[in-house]
C-alpha positions as CSV (number, residue, x, y, z in Angstrom):
1,M,21.5,-5.1,56.0
2,Y,20.5,-2.1,53.9
3,T,22.8,0.5,52.5
4,I,22.5,4.3,52.2
5,R,24.7,6.3,49.8
6,D,25.2,10.0,50.7
7,A,25.8,12.9,48.3
8,D,29.6,12.2,48.3
9,G,29.0,8.7,47.2
10,E,30.0,7.1,50.5
11,E,27.9,4.1,51.6
12,T,26.8,3.3,55.1
13,S,25.3,-0.1,56.0
14,Y,22.7,-0.8,58.7
15,P,21.4,-4.1,60.1
16,L,17.8,-4.8,59.1
17,Q,15.5,-7.5,60.5
18,L,12.4,-8.1,58.3
19,T,9.5,-10.3,59.3
20,C,6.7,-11.1,56.9
21,P,3.5,-12.4,58.6
22,L,1.6,-15.2,56.9
23,H,-1.8,-14.2,55.6
24,Q,-2.7,-17.9,55.4
25,P,-1.3,-20.9,57.3
26,W,1.2,-23.1,55.6
27,N,-0.1,-26.1,53.6
28,P,1.3,-29.5,54.3
29,R,3.4,-29.3,51.2
30,E,4.2,-26.3,49.1
31,I,6.2,-26.4,45.8
32,V,7.5,-23.3,44.1
33,C,8.9,-23.1,40.6
34,E,10.7,-19.8,40.1
35,E,12.5,-18.5,37.1
36,N,15.9,-19.7,38.3
37,Y,15.3,-22.2,41.1
38,M,12.8,-24.7,42.4
39,E,11.8,-25.3,46.0
40,V,9.7,-27.6,48.2
41,S,8.6,-26.9,51.7
42,A,7.1,-29.8,53.6
43,M,5.7,-30.2,57.1
44,K,7.7,-32.2,59.5
45,K,6.2,-35.4,60.7
46,V,6.1,-35.4,64.5
47,P,5.5,-38.8,66.1
48,P,3.6,-39.3,69.4
49,A,5.5,-38.5,72.5
50,N,5.7,-42.2,73.6
51,H,6.9,-43.3,70.2
52,K,10.2,-45.1,70.3
53,G,12.1,-45.4,67.1
54,L,15.6,-46.3,66.1
55,E,18.3,-44.9,68.3
56,W,20.6,-42.6,66.4
57,M,22.3,-39.9,68.6
58,T,21.5,-37.3,71.1
59,P,19.8,-34.6,69.0
60,P,21.0,-31.0,69.1
61,P,18.5,-28.2,68.5
62,V,16.9,-28.5,65.1
63,W,17.8,-25.0,64.0
64,S,21.5,-25.5,64.6
65,E,24.2,-26.3,62.0
66,E,25.2,-29.2,64.2
67,G,21.8,-30.7,64.0
68,L,21.7,-30.6,60.2
69,R,25.1,-32.2,59.9
70,E,23.6,-35.5,61.0
71,W,20.7,-35.4,58.5
72,R,20.8,-37.5,55.4
73,V,19.4,-36.9,51.9
74,V,18.4,-39.8,49.7
75,F,18.4,-38.9,46.0
76,R,16.7,-41.1,43.5
77,V,18.2,-40.9,40.0
78,P,17.5,-42.9,36.8
79,D,19.5,-46.1,36.3
80,D,20.5,-47.4,32.9
81,Q,18.0,-50.2,33.3
82,Q,14.5,-50.1,32.1
83,G,11.6,-50.7,34.5
84,S,8.5,-52.8,33.9
85,D,6.5,-49.6,33.0
86,G,9.0,-48.7,30.3
87,R,10.6,-46.0,32.3
88,P,14.2,-46.1,33.5
89,S,14.6,-47.8,36.9
90,M,15.8,-45.6,39.8
91,K,18.8,-46.0,42.0
92,E,19.4,-44.2,45.3
93,K,22.3,-42.1,46.4
94,T,22.4,-41.1,50.1
95,L,24.4,-38.0,51.0
96,P,25.0,-36.1,54.1
97,V,23.5,-32.6,54.1
98,E,26.9,-31.1,53.9
99,M,27.6,-32.9,50.7
100,A,24.2,-32.0,49.3
101,H,25.1,-28.3,50.1
102,L,28.3,-28.7,48.1
103,L,26.2,-30.0,45.1
104,G,24.1,-26.9,45.2
105,Y,21.2,-28.1,47.3
106,H,20.1,-25.7,50.0
107,I,18.4,-27.6,52.8
108,N,17.1,-26.0,55.9
109,T,14.6,-26.6,58.7
110,T,12.4,-24.9,61.3
111,E,10.5,-26.4,64.2
112,T,7.7,-27.4,61.9
113,R,9.0,-27.5,58.3
114,V,11.7,-28.8,56.1
115,L,12.9,-26.9,53.0
116,L,14.9,-27.9,49.9
117,R,15.9,-25.4,47.2
118,C,18.1,-25.9,44.2
119,A,18.9,-24.3,40.9
120,Y,17.8,-25.8,37.6
121,G,20.3,-28.2,36.1
122,S,21.6,-29.4,39.5
123,R,23.9,-32.5,39.6
124,L,21.3,-35.0,40.7
125,A,18.3,-33.6,38.7
126,Y,17.0,-35.5,35.7
127,I,14.6,-34.8,32.8
128,L,11.5,-36.7,31.9
129,Q,8.6,-36.2,29.5
130,E,5.1,-35.8,30.8
131,K,2.4,-35.5,28.2
132,G,5.0,-34.5,25.7
133,I,6.3,-31.7,28.0
134,E,9.8,-31.6,29.4
135,V,9.9,-31.7,33.2
136,E,13.0,-31.3,35.4
137,V,12.8,-33.5,38.6
138,V,14.8,-33.7,41.8
139,S,13.5,-36.8,43.6
140,A,14.7,-36.6,47.2
141,T,13.9,-37.8,50.7
142,I,15.3,-36.1,53.8
143,L,16.0,-38.3,56.8
144,Y,16.2,-36.7,60.3
145,K,15.9,-37.8,63.9
146,H,13.3,-36.6,66.4
147,H,13.5,-37.9,70.0
148,W,15.4,-40.9,69.0
149,T,13.1,-41.6,66.1
150,L,14.3,-41.7,62.5
151,L,11.8,-39.8,60.4
152,R,11.6,-39.0,56.7
153,V,10.1,-36.2,54.6
154,D,9.5,-36.4,50.9
155,A,11.4,-33.3,49.4
156,S,10.8,-34.1,45.8
157,V,10.2,-31.2,43.4
158,A,9.4,-31.1,39.7
159,C,9.1,-28.1,37.4
160,T,8.4,-27.7,33.7
161,T,11.1,-26.1,31.6
162,N,9.3,-25.6,28.3
163,K,8.9,-22.2,26.9
164,A,5.9,-20.4,25.6
165,S,5.0,-20.8,21.9
166,M,2.6,-19.0,19.5
167,D,-0.7,-20.6,18.7
168,G,-2.2,-18.3,16.1
169,K,-2.5,-14.9,17.8
170,H,-2.2,-16.4,21.3
171,I,0.8,-17.3,23.5
172,L,0.5,-20.9,24.5
173,W,2.0,-22.4,27.7
174,R,1.4,-26.1,28.4
175,F,2.2,-28.2,31.5
176,P,1.1,-31.6,32.8
177,K,-2.0,-31.6,35.0
178,V,-0.5,-34.4,37.1
179,L,3.3,-34.5,37.7
180,S,3.8,-38.2,38.4
181,P,7.0,-37.7,40.6
182,L,5.0,-35.6,43.0
183,V,1.7,-37.6,43.2
184,Q,0.8,-40.9,44.8
185,P,-2.6,-42.1,43.7
186,P,-5.4,-41.6,44.3
187,F,-5.2,-38.0,42.9
188,R,-7.9,-35.5,43.9
189,D,-7.8,-32.2,42.0
190,R,-8.6,-29.1,44.1
191,G,-8.5,-26.5,41.3
192,L,-6.1,-24.2,39.6
193,S,-5.9,-20.5,39.0
194,V,-3.6,-18.0,37.2
195,G,-2.3,-14.6,38.0
196,V,0.1,-12.0,36.7
197,E,3.2,-10.6,38.6
198,G,2.4,-12.7,41.6
199,R,-1.2,-11.6,42.0
200,Y,-4.2,-13.9,41.4
201,L,-6.8,-13.0,38.8
202,S,-10.4,-13.8,39.3
203,D,-12.1,-15.9,36.6
204,C,-14.0,-12.8,35.5
205,V,-10.9,-10.7,35.1
206,A,-9.1,-13.5,33.3
207,R,-11.9,-13.8,30.8
208,Q,-12.1,-10.0,30.3
209,R,-8.4,-10.0,29.3
210,G,-8.9,-13.0,27.0
211,Y,-7.0,-15.5,29.0
212,D,-8.2,-19.0,28.3
213,I,-7.4,-22.1,30.4
214,Q,-8.3,-25.6,29.1
215,E,-7.4,-29.2,29.8
216,Q,-6.4,-31.2,26.7
217,D,-5.2,-34.8,26.9
218,G,-4.0,-34.6,30.4
219,A,-2.2,-31.3,29.9
220,V,-3.3,-27.8,31.1
221,E,-3.1,-25.2,28.3
222,I,-3.1,-21.5,29.0
223,R,-3.6,-19.2,26.1
224,I,-3.0,-15.5,26.4
225,P,-3.7,-13.0,23.5
226,F,-0.5,-11.5,22.2
227,G,-0.3,-8.0,23.7
228,A,-3.0,-8.7,26.3
229,E,-3.3,-6.6,29.5
230,G,-0.9,-7.9,32.2
231,G,2.1,-8.0,29.9
232,Y,4.0,-5.4,27.9
233,I,5.2,-5.1,24.3
234,K,8.6,-4.0,23.1
235,S,9.0,-2.9,19.5
236,Q,12.0,-3.7,17.2
237,V,13.0,-3.4,13.6
238,V,14.5,-6.7,12.4
239,D,15.9,-6.8,8.8
240,G,13.6,-3.9,7.9
241,Q,10.5,-5.6,9.3
242,Y,8.6,-4.2,12.2
243,S,8.3,-6.8,14.9
244,Q,7.2,-7.0,18.5
245,S,8.3,-8.9,21.6
246,Y,5.7,-9.6,24.3
247,F,6.6,-10.3,27.9
248,I,4.3,-11.4,30.7
249,D,5.2,-12.7,34.2
250,L,2.6,-15.5,34.6
251,F,1.7,-17.0,37.9
252,Y,0.1,-20.4,38.0
253,M,-1.2,-22.3,41.0
254,H,-2.5,-25.8,41.2
255,Q,-3.8,-27.6,44.3
256,W,-4.4,-31.3,44.9
257,E,-4.6,-34.1,47.4
258,D,-3.1,-37.6,47.2
259,S,-2.2,-40.4,49.4
260,Q,1.1,-38.9,50.2
261,S,0.1,-35.4,51.2
262,A,-3.1,-34.1,52.7
263,H,-2.8,-31.0,50.6
264,T,-0.2,-29.8,48.0
265,E,0.0,-26.3,46.7
266,Y,2.0,-26.1,43.5
267,R,3.0,-22.6,42.3
268,S,4.9,-21.7,39.2
269,F,6.2,-18.2,38.4
270,R,7.1,-18.3,34.8
271,P,8.1,-15.2,32.8
272,L,6.8,-15.9,29.3
273,S,8.1,-14.1,26.2
274,I,7.7,-14.2,22.5
275,I,10.7,-12.5,20.8
276,H,10.8,-10.7,17.5
277,L,7.4,-11.7,16.2
278,P,6.9,-10.0,12.8
279,Q,3.9,-7.6,12.9
280,T,2.5,-5.8,9.9
281,P,0.9,-2.6,11.1
282,I,-2.8,-2.4,10.2
283,L,-3.8,0.2,7.6
284,I,-7.5,1.1,7.8
285,N,-8.9,3.1,4.8
286,E,-11.8,5.1,6.3
287,T,-12.2,7.2,3.2
288,N,-15.7,8.4,2.5
289,P,-15.7,9.5,-1.2
290,S,-18.6,12.0,-0.6
291,E,-16.2,14.0,1.7
292,G,-13.7,14.5,-1.1
293,Q,-10.7,13.4,0.9
294,F,-8.6,10.4,1.9
295,S,-8.9,9.3,5.6
296,V,-6.3,6.6,6.5
297,S,-5.1,5.4,9.8
298,L,-2.1,3.2,10.6
299,G,-1.7,1.3,13.9
300,L,-1.8,-0.1,16.5
301,F,1.5,0.9,18.1
302,P,2.7,0.7,21.7
303,R,4.2,3.6,23.6
304,D,7.7,3.0,22.3
305,V,6.7,3.9,18.7
306,S,6.4,7.5,17.4
307,L,5.9,9.0,14.0
308,S,9.1,10.5,12.7
309,N,8.2,11.5,9.2
310,I,5.6,11.0,6.5
311,T,6.2,11.0,2.7
312,V,3.5,11.5,0.2
313,G,4.5,10.7,-3.4
314,D,8.1,12.0,-3.5
315,Q,7.5,14.8,-1.0
316,S,8.9,14.4,2.5
317,M,7.5,16.2,5.6
318,A,4.1,16.2,3.9
319,E,2.4,17.8,6.9
320,Q,4.0,21.0,5.8
321,L,2.3,20.6,2.3
322,G,-1.2,20.7,3.6
323,V,-1.6,17.0,4.7
324,Y,-3.4,16.6,8.0
325,L,-1.9,14.3,10.6
326,S,-2.9,13.4,14.1
327,Q,-2.3,10.8,16.7
328,V,-5.3,8.7,17.9
329,P,-5.0,7.2,21.4
330,F,-6.8,4.1,22.6
331,P,-7.8,3.0,26.1
332,N,-5.4,0.1,26.2
333,G,-2.4,2.4,25.8
334,T,-1.8,1.9,22.1
335,H,-2.3,4.5,19.5
336,A,-2.6,5.0,15.7
337,Y,-1.8,7.8,13.2
338,L,-4.5,9.4,11.1
339,L,-3.8,11.0,7.8
340,K,-6.3,13.1,5.8
341,T,-5.6,14.5,2.3
342,P,-8.1,16.1,-0.1
343,F,-8.6,14.4,-3.5
344,S,-7.7,17.7,-5.1
345,H,-4.2,17.8,-3.5
346,R,-1.4,18.0,-6.0
347,L,0.2,14.9,-4.4
348,V,-2.8,12.7,-5.2
349,N,-2.6,10.9,-8.5
350,Q,-5.7,10.7,-10.7
351,K,-6.7,8.3,-13.5
352,Y,-9.8,8.3,-15.7
353,L,-11.4,4.9,-15.9
354,G,-14.3,5.6,-18.3
355,Q,-18.0,6.2,-17.9
356,G,-17.2,9.3,-15.9
357,Y,-15.3,7.4,-13.2
358,R,-12.0,8.5,-11.9
359,R,-9.5,6.7,-9.6
360,Y,-7.7,8.8,-7.0
361,S,-4.5,7.2,-5.7
362,L,-2.4,8.2,-2.7
363,A,1.0,6.7,-2.2
364,V,2.3,7.4,1.3
365,T,5.2,6.2,3.4
366,F,5.1,6.3,7.2
367,T,8.5,6.6,8.9
368,L,8.3,5.4,12.5
369,S,10.9,5.7,15.2
370,I,11.4,3.0,17.8
371,S,12.7,4.1,21.2
372,P,15.1,4.0,23.0
373,H,17.6,3.7,20.1
374,S,15.5,5.6,17.5
375,D,15.5,2.7,15.1
376,L,13.5,3.6,11.9
377,Y,10.8,1.6,10.3
378,H,9.3,2.6,6.9
379,H,5.8,1.5,6.1
380,P,4.7,2.2,2.5
381,A,1.0,2.1,1.6
382,T,-1.2,3.0,-1.3
383,V,-4.9,3.8,-0.9
384,E,-7.4,4.4,-3.7
385,A,-10.9,5.7,-4.2
386,V,-13.1,5.5,-7.3
387,I,-15.7,8.2,-7.9
388,Q,-17.9,9.1,-10.8
389,D,-17.1,12.8,-10.8
390,V,-15.3,13.4,-14.1
391,V,-16.4,16.2,-16.4
392,L,-14.9,15.4,-19.8
393,P,-13.4,18.1,-22.0
394,R,-15.9,19.7,-24.4
395,V,-15.1,21.1,-27.8
396,E,-17.1,23.8,-29.6
397,G,-16.4,25.1,-33.1
398,G,-17.3,27.7,-35.7
399,C,-16.3,29.5,-38.8
400,S,-15.0,33.0,-39.0
401,D,-13.6,35.2,-41.7
402,K,-10.1,34.3,-40.5
403,G,-10.6,30.5,-40.6
404,V,-11.9,27.7,-38.5
405,R,-12.4,28.4,-34.8
406,L,-12.2,25.7,-32.1
407,Q,-12.8,26.2,-28.4
408,L,-11.8,23.5,-25.9
409,H,-13.4,23.6,-22.4
410,Y,-11.0,21.8,-20.1
411,G,-13.4,19.8,-17.9
412,N,-11.9,18.8,-14.5
413,M,-9.1,16.5,-15.8
414,D,-7.1,18.8,-18.1
415,T,-3.9,16.9,-17.3
416,Q,-5.3,13.6,-18.8
417,W,-5.2,14.3,-22.5
418,E,-3.0,14.7,-25.6
419,V,-4.7,17.0,-28.1
420,Y,-4.4,16.5,-31.9
421,V,-5.5,18.9,-34.7
422,G,-5.9,17.2,-38.0
423,G,-3.8,14.3,-36.9
424,R,-1.0,16.5,-35.7
425,R,-0.1,16.7,-32.0
426,L,-0.9,20.2,-30.7
427,D,2.4,21.7,-29.6
428,W,3.9,25.1,-29.9
429,E,5.7,24.2,-33.1
430,L,2.4,23.4,-34.8
431,V,0.9,26.6,-33.5
432,E,3.8,28.5,-35.0
433,L,3.9,26.7,-38.3
434,G,0.1,26.7,-38.7
435,D,-0.1,30.4,-37.8
436,Y,-2.8,29.6,-35.2
437,A,-4.3,32.5,-33.2
438,L,-4.7,31.5,-29.5
439,E,-6.9,32.9,-26.8
440,T,-6.8,31.5,-23.3
441,R,-9.2,31.7,-20.4
442,Q,-9.5,30.2,-17.0
443,D,-11.6,27.2,-18.0
444,Y,-11.0,27.0,-21.8
445,F,-8.8,28.0,-24.6
446,S,-9.8,28.8,-28.3
447,M,-7.8,29.0,-31.5
448,V,-8.5,30.1,-35.0
449,I,-6.9,28.0,-37.8
450,P,-6.3,29.8,-41.1
451,L,-8.1,28.4,-44.1
452,Y,-4.9,27.1,-45.6
453,G,-3.2,26.3,-42.3
454,L,-1.9,23.0,-41.0
455,G,-4.6,20.7,-39.8
456,V,-7.3,21.8,-42.3
457,A,-8.7,19.0,-44.5
458,Y,-10.1,19.7,-48.0
459,E,-13.4,18.0,-48.7
460,G,-14.6,19.5,-51.9
461,L,-15.0,22.6,-54.2
462,S,-18.1,23.8,-55.9
463,L,-19.5,27.2,-56.9
464,Q,-21.2,27.2,-53.5
465,G,-17.8,27.3,-51.9
466,L,-14.7,25.5,-50.6
467,V,-15.6,22.8,-48.1
468,V,-13.0,22.2,-45.4
469,T,-13.0,20.3,-42.0
470,V,-10.8,20.5,-38.9
471,R,-10.8,17.5,-36.6
472,M,-9.7,17.8,-33.0
473,T,-9.0,14.6,-31.1
474,L,-8.3,14.1,-27.3
475,E,-6.2,11.0,-26.8
476,D,-5.1,9.2,-23.7
477,R,-1.4,9.9,-23.1
478,E,-0.8,6.5,-21.6
479,T,-2.8,4.2,-23.9
480,A,-3.0,6.4,-27.1
481,I,-6.8,5.6,-27.1
482,E,-9.0,8.3,-28.6
483,E,-11.4,9.5,-25.9
484,H,-13.1,12.5,-27.5
485,T,-13.3,13.6,-31.2
486,F,-14.9,16.8,-32.7
487,T,-15.0,17.8,-36.3
488,Q,-15.8,21.3,-37.5
489,R,-17.0,21.8,-41.1
490,C,-16.9,25.1,-42.9
491,V,-17.8,26.3,-46.4
492,F,-15.9,29.3,-47.7
493,L,-17.1,31.3,-50.8
494,V,-14.5,31.7,-53.4
495,K,-14.2,33.6,-56.7
496,E,-11.2,31.8,-58.1
497,L,-9.4,28.8,-56.7
498,L,-7.2,26.0,-58.1
499,V,-6.9,22.7,-56.3
500,C,-4.4,20.0,-57.2
501,L,-5.6,16.7,-55.7
502,P,-3.3,13.8,-54.7
503,D,-5.2,11.4,-57.1
504,S,-3.9,13.4,-60.1
505,R,-7.0,15.5,-60.6
506,M,-7.3,19.2,-60.9
507,V,-10.3,21.3,-59.7
508,V,-10.5,24.9,-60.7
509,V,-12.9,27.8,-60.4
510,V,-12.3,30.7,-62.8
511,D,-13.9,34.2,-62.7
512,T,-14.8,35.7,-66.0
513,S,-16.0,39.0,-64.6
514,K,-12.6,40.5,-64.8
515,V,-12.9,40.9,-68.6
516,S,-14.2,44.3,-69.6
517,S,-16.7,42.8,-72.0
518,A,-19.2,40.4,-70.7
519,I,-18.2,36.7,-71.2
520,N,-20.5,33.9,-70.7
521,P,-18.6,31.3,-68.5
522,R,-20.7,28.5,-70.1
523,L,-18.8,29.2,-73.3
524,T,-15.4,28.5,-71.9
525,S,-13.4,25.2,-72.2
526,L,-10.0,23.7,-71.7
527,L,-7.4,23.2,-74.4
528,D,-9.5,20.2,-75.5
529,A,-12.7,22.0,-76.5
530,S,-14.7,19.0,-75.4
531,C,-13.8,19.6,-71.8
532,V,-16.4,22.2,-70.7
533,P,-17.4,23.4,-67.2
534,I,-19.3,21.0,-65.0
535,E,-21.0,24.0,-63.3
536,T,-21.4,27.7,-64.1
537,D,-23.1,30.8,-62.8
538,G,-23.2,34.3,-64.1
539,A,-19.5,34.9,-63.7
540,R,-17.7,31.7,-62.7
541,A,-17.0,28.3,-64.2
542,L,-16.0,25.1,-62.4
543,Y,-13.8,22.5,-64.0
544,S,-12.8,19.1,-62.7
545,F,-10.6,16.8,-64.8
546,S,-7.8,14.3,-64.8
547,L,-4.2,15.5,-65.4
548,D,-3.8,13.1,-68.3
549,S,-6.9,14.4,-70.2
550,C,-8.4,17.6,-71.7
551,G,-5.2,18.5,-73.6
552,T,-3.0,18.7,-70.5
553,S,0.7,18.8,-71.2
554,T,3.4,17.3,-69.0
555,T,6.9,18.7,-68.6
556,L,9.7,17.3,-66.4
557,V,11.5,20.1,-64.5
558,E,14.3,18.8,-62.4
559,D,12.6,16.3,-60.1
560,H,9.0,17.6,-60.6
561,L,6.3,17.1,-63.2
562,V,4.6,20.3,-64.3
563,Y,1.0,19.8,-65.7
564,S,-0.2,22.7,-67.8
565,N,-3.6,23.5,-69.4
566,E,-5.6,26.6,-70.2
567,V,-9.2,27.9,-69.8
568,R,-10.3,29.6,-73.0
569,Y,-13.3,31.5,-74.2
570,R,-15.0,29.7,-77.2
571,P,-18.2,31.5,-78.2
572,K,-20.6,29.8,-80.7
573,V,-20.3,31.7,-84.0
574,P,-22.9,31.2,-86.8
575,I,-21.4,29.6,-89.9
576,D,-22.1,32.5,-92.1
577,L,-20.3,34.8,-89.8
578,K,-17.1,32.8,-89.2
579,S,-15.4,34.5,-92.2
580,L,-16.1,37.9,-90.9
581,S,-13.4,39.7,-88.9
582,S,-15.5,40.3,-85.7
583,P,-13.5,41.3,-82.6
584,Y,-14.5,38.8,-79.8
585,P,-13.0,39.4,-76.4
586,H,-9.8,37.4,-75.8
587,F,-10.0,35.3,-72.6
588,S,-7.3,32.8,-71.6
589,I,-6.2,31.7,-68.1
590,P,-3.3,29.3,-67.8
591,I,-3.8,26.6,-65.1
592,G,-1.5,23.9,-63.8
593,C,-0.3,21.6,-61.1
594,I,3.2,20.6,-59.9
595,H,3.8,17.2,-58.3
596,P,7.0,15.4,-57.4
597,A,8.2,13.0,-60.1
598,N,8.7,10.3,-57.5
599,G,7.1,10.2,-54.1
600,T,3.7,11.0,-52.5
601,R,1.5,13.6,-54.0
602,A,-0.1,16.1,-51.7
603,L,-3.1,18.3,-51.8
604,T,-2.2,21.8,-53.0
605,I,-4.5,24.9,-53.1
606,Y,-3.7,28.0,-55.1
607,Q,-5.7,31.2,-54.3
608,P,-5.3,34.0,-56.9
609,R,-7.3,36.5,-54.9
610,A,-8.4,37.0,-51.3
611,L,-11.4,35.2,-50.0
612,P,-14.5,37.1,-49.1
613,A,-15.9,37.2,-45.6
614,W,-18.9,35.4,-44.1
615,P,-18.5,31.8,-44.9
616,H,-21.2,29.2,-44.5
617,S,-20.7,26.6,-41.7
618,R,-22.0,23.4,-40.3
619,A,-20.6,21.6,-37.2
620,S,-20.7,17.9,-36.6
621,R,-21.6,16.3,-33.2
622,S,-18.8,15.2,-30.9
623,H,-18.5,11.5,-29.9
624,Y,-16.6,9.5,-27.3
625,H,-14.4,6.4,-27.3
626,H,-12.7,4.3,-24.6
627,P,-11.2,5.6,-21.3
628,G,-7.9,7.4,-20.9
629,A,-5.2,8.3,-18.4
630,Q,-3.6,11.6,-17.2
631,Q,-0.8,13.9,-18.0
632,H,-0.2,17.6,-18.7
633,P,-0.8,20.0,-20.5
634,F,-3.1,20.5,-23.6
635,I,-0.4,22.2,-25.6
636,R,2.9,20.3,-25.5
637,G,6.4,21.7,-25.6
638,R,7.7,25.2,-25.0
639,K,6.6,28.3,-26.7
640,R,9.3,29.7,-29.0
641,N,10.5,33.3,-28.8
642,G,8.3,35.6,-30.8
643,L,5.4,33.2,-31.2
644,P,2.1,35.0,-30.6
645,A,0.1,33.2,-28.0
646,G,-3.1,35.0,-28.8
647,G,-5.8,36.2,-26.4
């Protein structure tokens, strides 16, 4: 019968007679192991026409129900006793066909064949172990009468019930080469073959698909690569882990001859499956550093997997941010996803490794959707590339009439460094307090530090000028390691200057040219007349002395000590003229220093008059230290309102 349903949902049934012709003749015995039943079909034994057997009854037609009622089935089942071979002894149970039907055994006959079919786990079936493999057996003999002759047909059937297992990356299915309940020695093997979905595969095709059939210790082992052609894959997400299940409908046929049957064809149709096998997608880094971009692929995925989203760094939907994505198909029906990102992309992290090498890092998360329920799987990955492409920052310096000038060329990793000027971190507060003048350009910035600004270090004072240095340091923001140091040295001409040193010394340059009458600076001294200049020229004298010498007086004013002295003019007068009242020019300059009574003493410079222009200068070479990391920017903090940025 077949049924047709119309547009209104009404069903109409029609009788159908279907006849399937045999492409090949029946074998004397054919055994079939299906997924939910097992079956044996055996050829009837027909005795010679003149053969006289035991009288039973007048036989009805063999295809009638009445004829089957008189048939008997002898089942052999294990007894509780052990046989001589160590196996349980067998006992027999003889049942009419009708009773066998009630126990779930379907028995039928044609003019030439007898058939027995039953489900797995039937009442009179039993389990035995063959080569360590579980086999379900129904041992039966069917008795029937033909022309007054009692005949018998062996209707035993045995099928393996073991499931497939994983052996490395292959599915493994094992079964005994010889099923002892079905074979009477001597055994003659006539070959075996495999197929998929009921169709045979040639040895060549099986090898191309990677199928491997071997005999090992009396057992036949079939190995099929997981995901091989002939089956199909279903993706799942189990506890956040991507996994795959593989299903294949395997067909196995074995043929043999023995003393009981001229030819037996044994066919097993076994759907094999491996469920929820964890699979880690393969990430392939195809990056070529010379191309200046990452090239990464993730796969391989079956058709039920699609890319839902991709996150680079902390940015979702990275394709909209200039990240290239594409799907790459493969001939076997799988596919992968290809991602390309330039090294210069803002989502790519960079770190300096030293010796001009830089490491580019790309942190990406692929979000995959599994159909049909749109389950999501997140696959994080990090890829790196190391390239020697770093241009380090470069510092230049000079001296100007406004102070010390420093110029920092950024290089190509301007986000890597922390900048220090004279040991102070360069931020907008330092720029404001030090009264720095800034000028910015696309690839560098420069600043002028006033002579007496923060960050200027005093080295010495002579009549040739005031010697100062400014040290600029580039430091790794992560490790605090100095990577680059530059020192600019300048000499500024001075007429008058007083310097109070932290080591309780005073250095002073005095100018005698301000007196109307010419005064020889060599004839000046301090309050202690023995303390004379250490250096003079035509108009200036240089003194350097300790604060506890040369007649220096000390006064405590609140919490500070005030050190006072005086530069005086002391000409050499002949003895015979000392009594004369000769008007010598009066010249006296008070000098002094103030230091805290308790605490650290600092360098202090006093400038009575403005400095002249055109200082002398000499710059030192820059040098490098160990590698650094990366951050941003060169000047830290936020610029305050009203702070001049320069340039």
